[in-house]
All heavy atoms as TSV, in Angstrom:
chain	resi	resn	atom	element	x	y	z
A	1	MET	N	N	6.226	-2.213	15.516
A	1	MET	CA	C	7.164	-2.890	14.629
A	1	MET	C	C	7.617	-1.941	13.483
A	1	MET	O	O	8.764	-2.015	13.109
A	1	MET	CB	C	6.498	-4.141	14.009
A	1	MET	CG	C	6.219	-5.237	15.040
A	1	MET	SD	S	7.696	-6.008	15.677
A	1	MET	CE	C	8.276	-6.885	14.308
A	2	GLN	N	N	6.685	-1.135	13.015
A	2	GLN	CA	C	7.014	-0.217	11.922
A	2	GLN	C	C	8.129	0.715	12.292
A	2	GLN	O	O	9.094	0.911	11.519
A	2	GLN	CB	C	5.798	0.568	11.483
A	2	GLN	CG	C	5.219	0.134	10.171
A	2	GLN	CD	C	4.006	0.935	9.819
A	2	GLN	OE1	O	3.466	1.707	10.620
A	2	GLN	NE2	N	3.540	0.784	8.612
A	3	SER	N	N	8.012	1.338	13.458
A	3	SER	CA	C	9.020	2.352	13.821
A	3	SER	C	C	10.338	1.721	14.087
A	3	SER	O	O	11.384	2.302	13.860
A	3	SER	CB	C	8.524	3.124	15.030
A	3	SER	OG	O	8.238	2.242	16.078
A	4	VAL	N	N	10.387	0.467	14.560
A	4	VAL	CA	C	11.644	-0.216	14.795
A	4	VAL	C	C	12.298	-0.569	13.437
A	4	VAL	O	O	13.474	-0.356	13.203
A	4	VAL	CB	C	11.467	-1.509	15.610
A	4	VAL	CG1	C	12.702	-2.340	15.662
A	4	VAL	CG2	C	10.964	-1.161	17.010
A	5	ALA	N	N	11.479	-1.080	12.496
A	5	ALA	CA	C	12.012	-1.446	11.177
A	5	ALA	C	C	12.462	-0.251	10.393
A	5	ALA	O	O	13.388	-0.367	9.532
A	5	ALA	CB	C	10.937	-2.200	10.410
A	6	GLN	N	N	11.915	0.923	10.625
A	6	GLN	CA	C	12.275	2.133	9.871
A	6	GLN	C	C	13.751	2.530	10.099
A	6	GLN	O	O	14.362	3.092	9.245
A	6	GLN	CB	C	11.391	3.312	10.250
A	6	GLN	CG	C	10.032	3.241	9.676
A	6	GLN	CD	C	9.170	4.380	10.146
A	6	GLN	OE1	O	9.660	5.289	10.857
A	6	GLN	NE2	N	7.883	4.345	9.797
A	7	LYS	N	N	14.267	2.183	11.242
A	7	LYS	CA	C	15.663	2.533	11.544
A	7	LYS	C	C	16.647	1.808	10.665
A	7	LYS	O	O	17.757	2.235	10.457
A	7	LYS	CB	C	15.975	2.218	13.020
A	7	LYS	CG	C	15.305	3.091	13.970
A	7	LYS	CD	C	15.832	2.899	15.395
A	7	LYS	CE	C	15.242	1.650	15.996
A	7	LYS	NZ	N	15.533	1.506	17.424
A	8	TYR	N	N	16.202	0.652	10.120
A	8	TYR	CA	C	17.158	-0.215	9.376
A	8	TYR	C	C	16.931	-0.182	7.862
A	8	TYR	O	O	17.445	-1.011	7.147
A	8	TYR	CB	C	17.001	-1.626	9.864
A	8	TYR	CG	C	17.246	-1.764	11.362
A	8	TYR	CD1	C	16.186	-1.962	12.202
A	8	TYR	CD2	C	18.519	-1.568	11.894
A	8	TYR	CE1	C	16.383	-2.022	13.600
A	8	TYR	CE2	C	18.728	-1.674	13.242
A	8	TYR	CZ	C	17.661	-1.901	14.093
A	8	TYR	OH	O	17.889	-1.967	15.445
A	9	THR	N	N	16.177	0.774	7.358
A	9	THR	CA	C	15.940	0.865	5.950
A	9	THR	C	C	16.054	2.319	5.468
A	9	THR	O	O	16.131	3.236	6.302
A	9	THR	CB	C	14.584	0.249	5.556
A	9	THR	OG1	O	14.469	0.186	4.157
A	9	THR	CG2	C	13.453	1.016	6.131
A	10	THR	N	N	16.001	2.522	4.200
A	10	THR	CA	C	16.138	3.896	3.625
A	10	THR	C	C	14.790	4.578	3.689
A	10	THR	O	O	13.714	3.996	3.733
A	10	THR	CB	C	16.641	3.813	2.188
A	10	THR	OG1	O	15.644	3.157	1.380
A	10	THR	CG2	C	17.940	3.092	2.079
A	11	ALA	N	N	14.857	5.898	3.572
A	11	ALA	CA	C	13.617	6.697	3.533
A	11	ALA	C	C	12.783	6.374	2.339
A	11	ALA	O	O	11.533	6.405	2.408
A	11	ALA	CB	C	13.999	8.156	3.605
A	12	VAL	N	N	13.378	6.086	1.251
A	12	VAL	CA	C	12.667	5.747	-0.002
A	12	VAL	C	C	11.840	4.473	0.198
A	12	VAL	O	O	10.674	4.401	-0.210
A	12	VAL	CB	C	13.616	5.631	-1.206
A	12	VAL	CG1	C	12.907	5.129	-2.424
A	12	VAL	CG2	C	14.304	6.936	-1.432
A	13	SER	N	N	12.450	3.493	0.803
A	13	SER	CA	C	11.745	2.225	1.078
A	13	SER	C	C	10.565	2.421	2.016
A	13	SER	O	O	9.467	1.863	1.804
A	13	SER	CB	C	12.644	1.193	1.661
A	13	SER	OG	O	13.690	0.884	0.743
A	14	VAL	N	N	10.729	3.229	3.011
A	14	VAL	CA	C	9.689	3.511	3.991
A	14	VAL	C	C	8.514	4.239	3.298
A	14	VAL	O	O	7.342	3.869	3.487
A	14	VAL	CB	C	10.202	4.318	5.183
A	14	VAL	CG1	C	9.093	4.770	6.063
A	14	VAL	CG2	C	11.204	3.481	5.988
A	15	ALA	N	N	8.850	5.254	2.467
A	15	ALA	CA	C	7.802	5.979	1.745
A	15	ALA	C	C	7.038	5.055	0.831
A	15	ALA	O	O	5.813	5.150	0.686
A	15	ALA	CB	C	8.421	7.134	0.992
A	16	PHE	N	N	7.789	4.139	0.154
A	16	PHE	CA	C	7.165	3.167	-0.737
A	16	PHE	C	C	6.148	2.315	0.005
A	16	PHE	O	O	5.013	2.133	-0.434
A	16	PHE	CB	C	8.228	2.329	-1.412
A	16	PHE	CG	C	7.709	1.288	-2.340
A	16	PHE	CD1	C	7.145	1.639	-3.548
A	16	PHE	CD2	C	7.734	-0.076	-1.973
A	16	PHE	CE1	C	6.696	0.657	-4.397
A	16	PHE	CE2	C	7.299	-1.026	-2.837
A	16	PHE	CZ	C	6.770	-0.657	-4.050
A	17	LEU	N	N	6.531	1.784	1.192
A	17	LEU	CA	C	5.646	0.930	1.949
A	17	LEU	C	C	4.463	1.708	2.505
A	17	LEU	O	O	3.329	1.181	2.558
A	17	LEU	CB	C	6.426	0.256	3.066
A	17	LEU	CG	C	7.409	-0.836	2.559
A	17	LEU	CD1	C	8.232	-1.338	3.717
A	17	LEU	CD2	C	6.660	-1.990	1.919
A	18	PHE	N	N	4.691	2.935	2.955
A	18	PHE	CA	C	3.610	3.722	3.505
A	18	PHE	C	C	2.594	4.086	2.420
A	18	PHE	O	O	1.406	4.167	2.702
A	18	PHE	CB	C	4.111	5.005	4.140
A	18	PHE	CG	C	4.634	4.825	5.533
A	18	PHE	CD1	C	5.488	5.756	6.149
A	18	PHE	CD2	C	4.299	3.686	6.265
A	18	PHE	CE1	C	5.946	5.602	7.406
A	18	PHE	CE2	C	4.778	3.499	7.547
A	18	PHE	CZ	C	5.607	4.430	8.129
A	19	SER	N	N	3.023	4.289	1.224
A	19	SER	CA	C	2.089	4.628	0.168
A	19	SER	C	C	1.254	3.413	-0.262
A	19	SER	O	O	0.158	3.595	-0.805
A	19	SER	CB	C	2.815	5.203	-1.042
A	19	SER	OG	O	3.734	4.305	-1.520
A	20	LEU	N	N	1.716	2.237	0.037
A	20	LEU	CA	C	0.967	1.050	-0.243
A	20	LEU	C	C	0.071	0.584	0.899
A	20	LEU	O	O	-0.638	-0.436	0.808
A	20	LEU	CB	C	1.865	-0.141	-0.657
A	20	LEU	CG	C	2.602	0.047	-1.993
A	20	LEU	CD1	C	3.513	-1.108	-2.203
A	20	LEU	CD2	C	1.578	0.135	-3.110
A	21	GLU	N	N	0.057	1.324	1.976
A	21	GLU	CA	C	-0.697	0.957	3.163
A	21	GLU	C	C	-2.224	0.818	2.870
A	21	GLU	O	O	-2.820	-0.160	3.407
A	21	GLU	CB	C	-0.478	1.998	4.279
A	21	GLU	CG	C	-0.715	1.455	5.636
A	21	GLU	CD	C	-0.160	2.354	6.674
A	21	GLU	OE1	O	1.063	2.314	6.957
A	21	GLU	OE2	O	-0.943	3.149	7.222
A	22	PRO	N	N	-2.815	1.694	2.097
A	22	PRO	CA	C	-4.259	1.484	1.807
A	22	PRO	C	C	-4.525	0.163	1.058
A	22	PRO	O	O	-5.587	-0.458	1.336
A	22	PRO	CB	C	-4.672	2.673	0.932
A	22	PRO	CG	C	-3.554	3.691	1.078
A	22	PRO	CD	C	-2.367	2.936	1.510
A	23	ILE	N	N	-3.622	-0.223	0.240
A	23	ILE	CA	C	-3.798	-1.541	-0.440
A	23	ILE	C	C	-3.738	-2.698	0.512
A	23	ILE	O	O	-4.567	-3.574	0.456
A	23	ILE	CB	C	-2.703	-1.661	-1.575
A	23	ILE	CG1	C	-2.703	-0.489	-2.537
A	23	ILE	CG2	C	-2.891	-2.989	-2.308
A	23	ILE	CD1	C	-3.917	-0.276	-3.333
A	24	PHE	N	N	-2.729	-2.641	1.385
A	24	PHE	CA	C	-2.624	-3.724	2.374
A	24	PHE	C	C	-3.839	-3.803	3.291
A	24	PHE	O	O	-4.337	-4.858	3.606
A	24	PHE	CB	C	-1.374	-3.535	3.228
A	24	PHE	CG	C	-0.086	-3.787	2.470
A	24	PHE	CD1	C	0.965	-2.865	2.565
A	24	PHE	CD2	C	0.096	-4.850	1.628
A	24	PHE	CE1	C	2.142	-3.063	1.890
A	24	PHE	CE2	C	1.273	-5.045	0.921
A	24	PHE	CZ	C	2.277	-4.188	1.066
A	25	SER	N	N	-4.333	-2.649	3.712
A	25	SER	CA	C	-5.518	-2.632	4.609
A	25	SER	C	C	-6.740	-3.182	3.872
A	25	SER	O	O	-7.547	-3.880	4.487
A	25	SER	CB	C	-5.768	-1.246	5.160
A	25	SER	OG	O	-6.096	-0.356	4.138
A	26	ALA	N	N	-6.885	-2.859	2.636
A	26	ALA	CA	C	-8.060	-3.380	1.876
A	26	ALA	C	C	-7.953	-4.905	1.702
A	26	ALA	O	O	-8.935	-5.636	1.814
A	26	ALA	CB	C	-8.119	-2.711	0.482
A	27	ILE	N	N	-6.734	-5.422	1.442
A	27	ILE	CA	C	-6.552	-6.838	1.301
A	27	ILE	C	C	-6.845	-7.534	2.613
A	27	ILE	O	O	-7.554	-8.574	2.657
A	27	ILE	CB	C	-5.114	-7.171	0.828
A	27	ILE	CG1	C	-4.908	-6.685	-0.615
A	27	ILE	CG2	C	-4.797	-8.612	0.950
A	27	ILE	CD1	C	-3.498	-6.715	-1.096
A	28	PHE	N	N	-6.348	-7.035	3.728
A	28	PHE	CA	C	-6.593	-7.665	5.016
A	28	PHE	C	C	-8.078	-7.552	5.436
A	28	PHE	O	O	-8.603	-8.489	6.021
A	28	PHE	CB	C	-5.682	-7.079	6.100
A	28	PHE	CG	C	-4.270	-7.488	5.971
A	28	PHE	CD1	C	-3.264	-6.583	6.017
A	28	PHE	CD2	C	-3.929	-8.797	5.760
A	28	PHE	CE1	C	-1.900	-6.923	5.908
A	28	PHE	CE2	C	-2.601	-9.200	5.615
A	28	PHE	CZ	C	-1.597	-8.228	5.691
A	29	ALA	N	N	-8.730	-6.469	5.106
A	29	ALA	CA	C	-10.146	-6.325	5.370
A	29	ALA	C	C	-10.950	-7.356	4.600
A	29	ALA	O	O	-11.928	-7.936	5.091
A	29	ALA	CB	C	-10.601	-4.916	5.072
A	30	PHE	N	N	-10.542	-7.581	3.375
A	30	PHE	CA	C	-11.245	-8.561	2.512
A	30	PHE	C	C	-11.032	-9.974	3.049
A	30	PHE	O	O	-11.961	-10.742	3.178
A	30	PHE	CB	C	-10.727	-8.459	1.076
A	30	PHE	CG	C	-11.282	-9.491	0.144
A	30	PHE	CD1	C	-12.562	-9.408	-0.292
A	30	PHE	CD2	C	-10.510	-10.567	-0.255
A	30	PHE	CE1	C	-13.095	-10.346	-1.150
A	30	PHE	CE2	C	-10.994	-11.543	-1.077
A	30	PHE	CZ	C	-12.302	-11.445	-1.561
A	31	LEU	N	N	-9.816	-10.271	3.433
A	31	LEU	CA	C	-9.466	-11.608	3.911
A	31	LEU	C	C	-10.016	-11.934	5.306
A	31	LEU	O	O	-10.599	-12.988	5.521
A	31	LEU	CB	C	-7.947	-11.810	3.906
A	31	LEU	CG	C	-7.270	-11.844	2.564
A	31	LEU	CD1	C	-5.748	-11.946	2.752
A	31	LEU	CD2	C	-7.776	-13.007	1.732
A	32	PHE	N	N	-9.863	-11.023	6.225
A	32	PHE	CA	C	-10.232	-11.299	7.606
A	32	PHE	C	C	-11.595	-10.861	8.024
A	32	PHE	O	O	-12.242	-11.513	8.857
A	32	PHE	CB	C	-9.187	-10.718	8.555
A	32	PHE	CG	C	-7.805	-11.289	8.431
A	32	PHE	CD1	C	-6.752	-10.485	8.037
A	32	PHE	CD2	C	-7.589	-12.641	8.635
A	32	PHE	CE1	C	-5.490	-11.049	7.845
A	32	PHE	CE2	C	-6.341	-13.206	8.478
A	32	PHE	CZ	C	-5.281	-12.384	8.093
A	33	LEU	N	N	-12.092	-9.765	7.428
A	33	LEU	CA	C	-13.382	-9.238	7.852
A	33	LEU	C	C	-14.485	-9.505	6.818
A	33	LEU	O	O	-15.612	-9.146	7.010
A	33	LEU	CB	C	-13.264	-7.705	8.070
A	33	LEU	CG	C	-12.284	-7.282	9.132
A	33	LEU	CD1	C	-12.205	-5.757	9.158
A	33	LEU	CD2	C	-12.665	-7.863	10.473
A	34	LYS	N	N	-14.096	-10.177	5.696
A	34	LYS	CA	C	-15.020	-10.520	4.603
A	34	LYS	C	C	-15.728	-9.312	4.039
A	34	LYS	O	O	-16.905	-9.380	3.713
A	34	LYS	CB	C	-16.067	-11.543	5.115
A	34	LYS	CG	C	-15.439	-12.776	5.771
A	34	LYS	CD	C	-14.685	-13.615	4.774
A	34	LYS	CE	C	-14.295	-14.909	5.465
A	34	LYS	NZ	N	-12.911	-15.206	5.261
A	35	GLU	N	N	-15.017	-8.175	3.962
A	35	GLU	CA	C	-15.610	-6.981	3.372
A	35	GLU	C	C	-15.733	-7.147	1.881
A	35	GLU	O	O	-14.909	-7.777	1.236
A	35	GLU	CB	C	-14.770	-5.751	3.716
A	35	GLU	CG	C	-14.895	-5.297	5.128
A	35	GLU	CD	C	-14.343	-3.918	5.319
A	35	GLU	OE1	O	-14.071	-3.226	4.338
A	35	GLU	OE2	O	-14.135	-3.548	6.476
A	36	ILE	N	N	-16.789	-6.558	1.367
A	36	ILE	CA	C	-17.037	-6.611	-0.094
A	36	ILE	C	C	-16.233	-5.459	-0.730
A	36	ILE	O	O	-16.356	-4.300	-0.321
A	36	ILE	CB	C	-18.534	-6.474	-0.418
A	36	ILE	CG1	C	-19.345	-7.557	0.304
A	36	ILE	CG2	C	-18.744	-6.486	-1.915
A	36	ILE	CD1	C	-18.928	-8.952	-0.097
A	37	VAL	N	N	-15.436	-5.792	-1.727
A	37	VAL	CA	C	-14.666	-4.796	-2.455
A	37	VAL	C	C	-15.303	-4.527	-3.756
A	37	VAL	O	O	-15.500	-5.456	-4.556
A	37	VAL	CB	C	-13.215	-5.322	-2.672
A	37	VAL	CG1	C	-12.357	-4.257	-3.357
A	37	VAL	CG2	C	-12.602	-5.665	-1.308
A	38	GLY	N	N	-15.687	-3.276	-4.001
A	38	GLY	CA	C	-16.377	-2.909	-5.220
A	38	GLY	C	C	-15.406	-2.514	-6.368
A	38	GLY	O	O	-14.179	-2.408	-6.171
A	39	LEU	N	N	-15.975	-2.221	-7.485
A	39	LEU	CA	C	-15.172	-1.846	-8.672
A	39	LEU	C	C	-14.416	-0.551	-8.406
A	39	LEU	O	O	-13.232	-0.458	-8.845
A	39	LEU	CB	C	-16.119	-1.667	-9.858
A	39	LEU	CG	C	-15.429	-1.311	-11.190
A	39	LEU	CD1	C	-14.481	-2.396	-11.643
A	39	LEU	CD2	C	-16.491	-1.034	-12.267
A	40	ASN	N	N	-14.999	0.394	-7.762
A	40	ASN	CA	C	-14.312	1.650	-7.457
A	40	ASN	C	C	-13.066	1.412	-6.624
A	40	ASN	O	O	-12.067	2.097	-6.796
A	40	ASN	CB	C	-15.224	2.665	-6.730
A	40	ASN	CG	C	-16.298	3.241	-7.636
A	40	ASN	OD1	O	-16.120	3.203	-8.838
A	40	ASN	ND2	N	-17.318	3.705	-7.045
A	41	SER	N	N	-13.142	0.461	-5.736
A	41	SER	CA	C	-11.981	0.138	-4.885
A	41	SER	C	C	-10.883	-0.479	-5.695
A	41	SER	O	O	-9.668	-0.144	-5.496
A	41	SER	CB	C	-12.367	-0.794	-3.754
A	41	SER	OG	O	-13.308	-0.256	-2.926
A	42	TYR	N	N	-11.226	-1.321	-6.637
A	42	TYR	CA	C	-10.214	-1.910	-7.473
A	42	TYR	C	C	-9.534	-0.842	-8.390
A	42	TYR	O	O	-8.304	-0.860	-8.532
A	42	TYR	CB	C	-10.790	-3.023	-8.372
A	42	TYR	CG	C	-11.074	-4.293	-7.662
A	42	TYR	CD1	C	-12.395	-4.780	-7.526
A	42	TYR	CD2	C	-10.046	-5.035	-7.037
A	42	TYR	CE1	C	-12.680	-5.961	-6.895
A	42	TYR	CE2	C	-10.361	-6.208	-6.356
A	42	TYR	CZ	C	-11.672	-6.626	-6.300
A	42	TYR	OH	O	-11.930	-7.814	-5.612
A	43	ILE	N	N	-10.334	0.030	-8.906
A	43	ILE	CA	C	-9.803	1.104	-9.761
A	43	ILE	C	C	-8.890	2.018	-8.949
A	43	ILE	O	O	-7.783	2.391	-9.373
A	43	ILE	CB	C	-10.935	1.890	-10.405
A	43	ILE	CG1	C	-11.679	1.016	-11.399
A	43	ILE	CG2	C	-10.431	3.148	-11.082
A	43	ILE	CD1	C	-12.942	1.599	-11.971
A	44	GLY	N	N	-9.294	2.345	-7.728
A	44	GLY	CA	C	-8.488	3.147	-6.840
A	44	GLY	C	C	-7.165	2.474	-6.491
A	44	GLY	O	O	-6.096	3.103	-6.445
A	45	ALA	N	N	-7.229	1.179	-6.256
A	45	ALA	CA	C	-6.015	0.399	-5.933
A	45	ALA	C	C	-5.066	0.443	-7.099
A	45	ALA	O	O	-3.838	0.584	-6.951
A	45	ALA	CB	C	-6.361	-0.987	-5.542
A	46	VAL	N	N	-5.563	0.299	-8.300
A	46	VAL	CA	C	-4.705	0.348	-9.498
A	46	VAL	C	C	-4.061	1.680	-9.638
A	46	VAL	O	O	-2.832	1.777	-9.917
A	46	VAL	CB	C	-5.541	-0.048	-10.772
A	46	VAL	CG1	C	-4.749	0.255	-12.059
A	46	VAL	CG2	C	-5.944	-1.505	-10.719
A	47	PHE	N	N	-4.786	2.756	-9.403
A	47	PHE	CA	C	-4.211	4.114	-9.499
A	47	PHE	C	C	-3.125	4.309	-8.430
A	47	PHE	O	O	-2.095	4.929	-8.721
A	47	PHE	CB	C	-5.278	5.181	-9.371
A	47	PHE	CG	C	-6.088	5.404	-10.615
A	47	PHE	CD1	C	-7.453	5.564	-10.571
A	47	PHE	CD2	C	-5.468	5.505	-11.833
A	47	PHE	CE1	C	-8.178	5.790	-11.688
A	47	PHE	CE2	C	-6.177	5.697	-12.984
A	47	PHE	CZ	C	-7.547	5.885	-12.940
A	48	ILE	N	N	-3.388	3.799	-7.222
A	48	ILE	CA	C	-2.383	3.945	-6.169
A	48	ILE	C	C	-1.104	3.217	-6.560
A	48	ILE	O	O	0.013	3.766	-6.450
A	48	ILE	CB	C	-2.938	3.457	-4.812
A	48	ILE	CG1	C	-3.996	4.398	-4.318
A	48	ILE	CG2	C	-1.795	3.325	-3.786
A	48	ILE	CD1	C	-4.751	3.887	-3.086
A	49	ILE	N	N	-1.239	1.991	-7.003
A	49	ILE	CA	C	-0.091	1.179	-7.377
A	49	ILE	C	C	0.646	1.822	-8.562
A	49	ILE	O	O	1.877	1.895	-8.540
A	49	ILE	CB	C	-0.481	-0.250	-7.653
A	49	ILE	CG1	C	-0.952	-0.937	-6.411
A	49	ILE	CG2	C	0.667	-1.029	-8.277
A	49	ILE	CD1	C	-1.528	-2.299	-6.574
A	50	MET	N	N	-0.062	2.296	-9.552
A	50	MET	CA	C	0.591	2.952	-10.690
A	50	MET	C	C	1.332	4.215	-10.216
A	50	MET	O	O	2.474	4.434	-10.658
A	50	MET	CB	C	-0.434	3.343	-11.765
A	50	MET	CG	C	-0.887	2.179	-12.569
A	50	MET	SD	S	-2.144	2.527	-13.869
A	50	MET	CE	C	-2.346	4.260	-13.895
A	51	GLY	N	N	0.708	4.995	-9.354
A	51	GLY	CA	C	1.384	6.223	-8.852
A	51	GLY	C	C	2.629	5.899	-8.076
A	51	GLY	O	O	3.648	6.608	-8.201
A	52	VAL	N	N	2.566	4.867	-7.257
A	52	VAL	CA	C	3.740	4.503	-6.482
A	52	VAL	C	C	4.889	4.006	-7.395
A	52	VAL	O	O	6.052	4.446	-7.225
A	52	VAL	CB	C	3.379	3.394	-5.469
A	52	VAL	CG1	C	4.608	2.739	-4.895
A	52	VAL	CG2	C	2.510	3.932	-4.406
A	53	PHE	N	N	4.561	3.253	-8.421
A	53	PHE	CA	C	5.660	2.780	-9.298
A	53	PHE	C	C	6.200	3.852	-10.174
A	53	PHE	O	O	7.369	3.921	-10.410
A	53	PHE	CB	C	5.137	1.599	-10.178
A	53	PHE	CG	C	5.073	0.330	-9.396
A	53	PHE	CD1	C	3.882	-0.436	-9.328
A	53	PHE	CD2	C	6.149	-0.176	-8.688
A	53	PHE	CE1	C	3.794	-1.601	-8.673
A	53	PHE	CE2	C	6.046	-1.375	-7.980
A	53	PHE	CZ	C	4.899	-2.059	-7.967
A	54	ILE	N	N	5.327	4.800	-10.595
A	54	ILE	CA	C	5.825	5.915	-11.398
A	54	ILE	C	C	6.709	6.816	-10.527
A	54	ILE	O	O	7.766	7.281	-10.958
A	54	ILE	CB	C	4.613	6.724	-11.983
A	54	ILE	CG1	C	3.966	5.862	-13.086
A	54	ILE	CG2	C	5.095	8.047	-12.538
A	54	ILE	CD1	C	2.652	6.451	-13.576
A	55	ALA	N	N	6.317	7.049	-9.304
A	55	ALA	CA	C	7.106	7.919	-8.416
A	55	ALA	C	C	8.446	7.291	-8.026
A	55	ALA	O	O	9.397	7.993	-7.805
A	55	ALA	CB	C	6.305	8.235	-7.167
A	56	ASN	N	N	8.526	5.961	-7.952
A	56	ASN	CA	C	9.710	5.307	-7.493
A	56	ASN	C	C	10.562	4.754	-8.669
A	56	ASN	O	O	11.570	4.101	-8.405
A	56	ASN	CB	C	9.365	4.160	-6.581
A	56	ASN	CG	C	8.877	4.678	-5.239
A	56	ASN	OD1	O	9.510	5.547	-4.667
A	56	ASN	ND2	N	7.768	4.146	-4.778
A	57	ARG	N	N	10.209	5.015	-9.842
A	57	ARG	CA	C	10.998	4.471	-10.995
A	57	ARG	C	C	12.263	5.332	-11.096
A	57	ARG	O	O	12.271	6.515	-10.843
A	57	ARG	CB	C	10.084	4.504	-12.208
A	57	ARG	CG	C	10.583	4.988	-13.421
A	57	ARG	CD	C	9.542	4.932	-14.442
A	57	ARG	NE	N	9.181	6.337	-14.711
A	57	ARG	CZ	C	8.407	6.790	-15.639
A	57	ARG	NH1	N	7.725	5.898	-16.336
A	57	ARG	NH2	N	8.150	8.030	-15.823
A	58	ARG	N	N	13.285	4.705	-11.539
A	58	ARG	CA	C	14.619	5.400	-11.674
A	58	ARG	C	C	14.854	5.886	-13.073
A	58	ARG	O	O	14.474	5.427	-14.013
A	58	ARG	CB	C	15.703	4.485	-11.252
A	58	ARG	CG	C	15.611	4.166	-9.787
A	58	ARG	CD	C	16.727	3.261	-9.384
A	58	ARG	NE	N	16.445	2.732	-8.066
A	58	ARG	CZ	C	17.169	3.030	-7.009
A	58	ARG	NH1	N	18.220	3.822	-7.105
A	58	ARG	NH2	N	16.876	2.540	-5.852
């Protein structure tokens, strides 16, 4: 699905979504696999999100 959807969006949007992929995988692991998320994971997620928003700000 990802490769099909990439044809219909800009490169910036694709890069934005790919950089958030670790966050999505952690959320799904928490929801579906009942994985325990520690403080380091939350801190890392905040850094990833901050970096993505700083890099994509106009």
